[in-house]
ZATI-550793 format. One record per residue (C-alpha): chain; residue in three letters; residue number from 1; x, y, z. Coordinates in pm, 1 decimal. Layout:
residues N
+-------+------+-----+----------+----------+----------+
! kette ! rest !  nr !     east !    north !       up !
+-------+------+-----+----------+----------+----------+
!     A !  Ala ! NUM !        X !        Y !        Z !
...
+-------+------+-----+----------+----------+----------+
***
This chain:
residues 133
+-------+------+-----+----------+----------+----------+
! kette ! rest !  nr !     east !    north !       up !
+-------+------+-----+----------+----------+----------+
!     A !  Unk !   1 !  12863.3 ! -14222.5 !  -1970.3 !
!     A !  Unk !   2 !  12924.6 ! -14577.6 !  -2080.7 !
!     A !  Unk !   3 !  12979.4 ! -14824.3 !  -1780.0 !
!     A !  Unk !   4 !  12770.1 ! -14624.8 !  -1539.4 !
!     A !  Unk !   5 !  12513.7 ! -14789.7 !  -1313.2 !
!     A !  Unk !   6 !  12139.4 ! -14771.1 !  -1379.5 !
!     A !  Unk !   7 !  12133.1 ! -14554.7 !  -1039.0 !
!     A !  Unk !   8 !  12380.0 ! -14301.6 !  -1170.7 !
!     A !  Unk !   9 !  12203.3 ! -14262.6 !  -1497.3 !
!     A !  Unk !  10 !  11885.2 ! -14211.7 !  -1313.1 !
!     A !  Unk !  11 !  12030.2 ! -13944.7 !  -1100.7 !
!     A !  Unk !  12 !  12193.9 ! -13763.2 !  -1386.4 !
!     A !  Unk !  13 !  11837.2 ! -13803.9 !  -1572.2 !
!     A !  Unk !  14 !  11704.9 ! -13635.8 !  -1228.7 !
!     A !  Unk !  15 !  11983.3 ! -13362.7 !  -1243.2 !
!     A !  Unk !  16 !  11903.2 ! -13247.6 !  -1598.0 !
!     A !  Unk !  17 !  11523.0 ! -13215.6 !  -1515.3 !
!     A !  Unk !  18 !  11597.0 ! -13005.6 !  -1170.0 !
!     A !  Unk !  19 !  11822.0 ! -12787.4 !  -1346.4 !
!     A !  Unk !  20 !  11575.6 ! -12723.2 !  -1640.0 !
!     A !  Unk !  21 !  11295.4 ! -12651.5 !  -1392.5 !
!     A !  Unk !  22 !  11492.1 ! -12413.2 !  -1171.1 !
!     A !  Unk !  23 !  11664.9 ! -12233.0 !  -1433.7 !
!     A !  Unk !  24 !  11459.1 ! -12132.8 !  -1718.5 !
!     A !  Unk !  25 !  11618.0 ! -11866.3 !  -1935.4 !
!     A !  Unk !  26 !  11429.6 ! -11596.5 !  -2137.3 !
!     A !  Unk !  27 !  11669.6 ! -11624.1 !  -2415.3 !
!     A !  Unk !  28 !  11762.5 ! -12001.9 !  -2405.4 !
!     A !  Unk !  29 !  11962.8 ! -12253.4 !  -2187.0 !
!     A !  Unk !  30 !  12281.4 ! -12420.0 !  -2259.6 !
!     A !  Unk !  31 !  12250.5 ! -12759.5 !  -2113.7 !
!     A !  Unk !  32 !  12537.8 ! -13011.9 !  -2150.7 !
!     A !  Unk !  33 !  12518.8 ! -13354.5 !  -2018.0 !
!     A !  Unk !  34 !  12745.7 ! -13692.0 !  -1955.9 !
!     A !  Unk !  35 !  12417.5 ! -13878.3 !  -2067.6 !
!     A !  Unk !  36 !  12330.8 ! -14083.8 !  -2411.3 !
!     A !  Unk !  37 !  12058.1 ! -13857.2 !  -2508.6 !
!     A !  Unk !  38 !  12293.1 ! -13579.4 !  -2534.8 !
!     A !  Unk !  39 !  12524.0 ! -13742.3 !  -2732.5 !
!     A !  Unk !  40 !  12881.3 ! -13542.1 !  -2824.6 !
!     A !  Unk !  41 !  12727.2 ! -13267.5 !  -2616.9 !
!     A !  Unk !  42 !  12903.7 ! -13330.4 !  -2291.3 !
!     A !  Unk !  43 !  13051.1 ! -13065.1 !  -2059.2 !
!     A !  Unk !  44 !  13410.8 ! -12989.3 !  -2108.5 !
!     A !  Unk !  45 !  13656.2 ! -13111.8 !  -1806.8 !
!     A !  Unk !  46 !  13723.3 ! -12863.3 !  -1525.5 !
!     A !  Unk !  47 !  14087.1 ! -12942.0 !  -1405.6 !
!     A !  Unk !  48 !  14073.4 ! -13302.0 !  -1495.0 !
!     A !  Unk !  49 !  13731.1 ! -13357.8 !  -1402.9 !
!     A !  Unk !  50 !  13396.5 ! -13393.3 !  -1644.9 !
!     A !  Unk !  51 !  13068.8 ! -13289.8 !  -1466.6 !
!     A !  Unk !  52 !  12760.2 ! -13494.1 !  -1547.1 !
!     A !  Unk !  53 !  12588.8 ! -13168.0 !  -1614.3 !
!     A !  Unk !  54 !  12669.6 ! -12819.0 !  -1712.6 !
!     A !  Unk !  55 !  12439.6 ! -12527.1 !  -1766.8 !
!     A !  Unk !  56 !  12443.4 ! -12164.5 !  -1859.3 !
!     A !  Unk !  57 !  12195.4 ! -11898.7 !  -1990.7 !
!     A !  Unk !  58 !  12262.6 ! -11715.0 !  -2310.5 !
!     A !  Unk !  59 !  12427.7 ! -11472.9 !  -2287.9 !
!     A !  Unk !  60 !  12587.8 ! -11592.6 !  -1985.5 !
!     A !  Unk !  61 !  12473.4 ! -11432.3 !  -1633.0 !
!     A !  Unk !  62 !  12505.5 ! -11775.7 !  -1441.5 !
!     A !  Unk !  63 !  12650.0 ! -12099.7 !  -1439.3 !
!     A !  Unk !  64 !  12546.2 ! -12457.7 !  -1288.4 !
!     A !  Unk !  65 !  12729.9 ! -12750.1 !  -1228.9 !
!     A !  Unk !  66 !  12535.3 ! -13103.4 !  -1153.6 !
!     A !  Unk !  67 !  12701.8 ! -13415.5 !  -1031.5 !
!     A !  Unk !  68 !  12535.6 ! -13746.9 !   -935.0 !
!     A !  Unk !  69 !  12710.8 ! -13986.6 !   -684.9 !
!     A !  Unk !  70 !  12610.9 ! -14328.9 !   -593.3 !
!     A !  Unk !  71 !  12651.2 ! -14420.0 !   -217.3 !
!     A !  Unk !  72 !  12971.4 ! -14629.5 !   -300.4 !
!     A !  Unk !  73 !  13127.4 ! -14311.8 !   -497.5 !
!     A !  Unk !  74 !  13017.1 ! -14045.4 !   -258.6 !
!     A !  Unk !  75 !  13289.5 ! -14056.3 !     -4.8 !
!     A !  Unk !  76 !  13576.7 ! -14164.7 !   -227.5 !
!     A !  Unk !  77 !  13903.5 ! -13937.8 !   -226.2 !
!     A !  Unk !  78 !  13843.8 ! -13901.9 !   -595.1 !
!     A !  Unk !  79 !  13496.9 ! -13760.5 !   -542.8 !
!     A !  Unk !  80 !  13631.4 ! -13524.0 !   -279.7 !
!     A !  Unk !  81 !  13870.4 ! -13390.0 !   -521.5 !
!     A !  Unk !  82 !  13645.8 ! -13354.0 !   -779.7 !
!     A !  Unk !  83 !  13369.8 ! -13185.3 !   -574.9 !
!     A !  Unk !  84 !  13631.4 ! -12933.8 !   -456.0 !
!     A !  Unk !  85 !  13743.9 ! -12858.5 !   -809.5 !
!     A !  Unk !  86 !  13366.7 ! -12790.7 !   -920.0 !
!     A !  Unk !  87 !  13327.1 ! -12562.2 !   -616.7 !
!     A !  Unk !  88 !  13635.3 ! -12361.5 !   -671.0 !
!     A !  Unk !  89 !  13545.6 ! -12319.7 !  -1043.4 !
!     A !  Unk !  90 !  13192.2 ! -12210.8 !   -959.0 !
!     A !  Unk !  91 !  13356.0 ! -11966.4 !   -684.5 !
!     A !  Unk !  92 !  13476.7 ! -11773.3 !   -947.0 !
!     A !  Unk !  93 !  13146.6 ! -11713.4 !  -1138.3 !
!     A !  Unk !  94 !  12873.3 ! -11488.0 !  -1025.8 !
!     A !  Unk !  95 !  12543.0 ! -11642.6 !   -964.5 !
!     A !  Unk !  96 !  12670.3 ! -12002.8 !   -973.0 !
!     A !  Unk !  97 !  12486.8 ! -12307.0 !   -829.8 !
!     A !  Unk !  98 !  12591.7 ! -12636.6 !   -776.0 !
!     A !  Unk !  99 !  12350.7 ! -12939.0 !   -756.9 !
!     A !  Unk ! 100 !  12457.2 ! -13292.2 !   -627.1 !
!     A !  Unk ! 101 !  12209.2 ! -13577.8 !   -700.4 !
!     A !  Unk ! 102 !  12211.3 ! -13873.5 !   -442.6 !
!     A !  Unk ! 103 !  12069.9 ! -14216.1 !   -381.4 !
!     A !  Unk ! 104 !  11767.0 ! -14174.3 !   -138.5 !
!     A !  Unk ! 105 !  11810.6 ! -14142.7 !    209.5 !
!     A !  Unk ! 106 !  12200.5 ! -14013.2 !    159.1 !
!     A !  Unk ! 107 !  12133.5 ! -13643.2 !    213.5 !
!     A !  Unk ! 108 !  12258.9 ! -13601.9 !    549.6 !
!     A !  Unk ! 109 !  12564.5 ! -13794.2 !    449.2 !
!     A !  Unk ! 110 !  12613.8 ! -13572.7 !    155.3 !
!     A !  Unk ! 111 !  12585.9 ! -13275.3 !    343.1 !
!     A !  Unk ! 112 !  12863.1 ! -13408.2 !    582.3 !
!     A !  Unk ! 113 !  13097.8 ! -13447.4 !    277.3 !
!     A !  Unk ! 114 !  13028.5 ! -13125.6 !    138.2 !
!     A !  Unk ! 115 !  13068.7 ! -12957.9 !    478.4 !
!     A !  Unk ! 116 !  13434.8 ! -13106.6 !    500.4 !
!     A !  Unk ! 117 !  13507.3 ! -12990.3 !    139.6 !
!     A !  Unk ! 118 !  13366.5 ! -12628.1 !    162.9 !
!     A !  Unk ! 119 !  13584.9 ! -12344.4 !    200.0 !
!     A !  Unk ! 120 !  13513.3 ! -11991.5 !    281.2 !
!     A !  Unk ! 121 !  13585.6 ! -11900.4 !    -99.3 !
!     A !  Unk ! 122 !  13270.3 ! -12136.2 !   -183.0 !
!     A !  Unk ! 123 !  13022.0 ! -11907.4 !     25.8 !
!     A !  Unk ! 124 !  12880.2 ! -11750.2 !   -281.6 !
!     A !  Unk ! 125 !  12788.9 ! -12094.8 !   -442.5 !
!     A !  Unk ! 126 !  12418.6 ! -12208.6 !   -415.0 !
!     A !  Unk ! 127 !  12452.7 ! -12561.6 !   -325.0 !
!     A !  Unk ! 128 !  12158.9 ! -12809.9 !   -357.4 !
!     A !  Unk ! 129 !  12134.5 ! -13175.5 !   -264.5 !
!     A !  Unk ! 130 !  11882.6 ! -13373.8 !   -447.0 !
!     A !  Unk ! 131 !  11810.4 ! -13661.0 !   -261.7 !
!     A !  Unk ! 132 !  11625.8 ! -13939.6 !   -449.2 !
!     A !  Unk ! 133 !  11558.8 ! -14045.0 !   -812.6 !
+-------+------+-----+----------+----------+----------+
***
């Protein structure tokens, strides 16, 4: 996470809190994050991209990926590839969720980006945009 902007760090923290709140797991929640507080407990790469947050209950009945995007990064070609990879991954897992944390007042722009990327195969993935820090 070194080199990330203060906004990106706050968005990742918002993702962590949101996922912990939305996905209480009776037998425990495995939560890995690309954040200094998690040390080496970072998510694994998925097709060359590392999500900001990965979560699953134990034993695994659902998987969650969370990603934070600043306004400058949101519409880059790299981000489009990254988001598509994460949605493709989750589309193969039942009860999966994708959370995208973005800066305040960018939710409409974010949904436009997601709608360009989404394919019919992604229909089973619950997608939530978290607007604001």
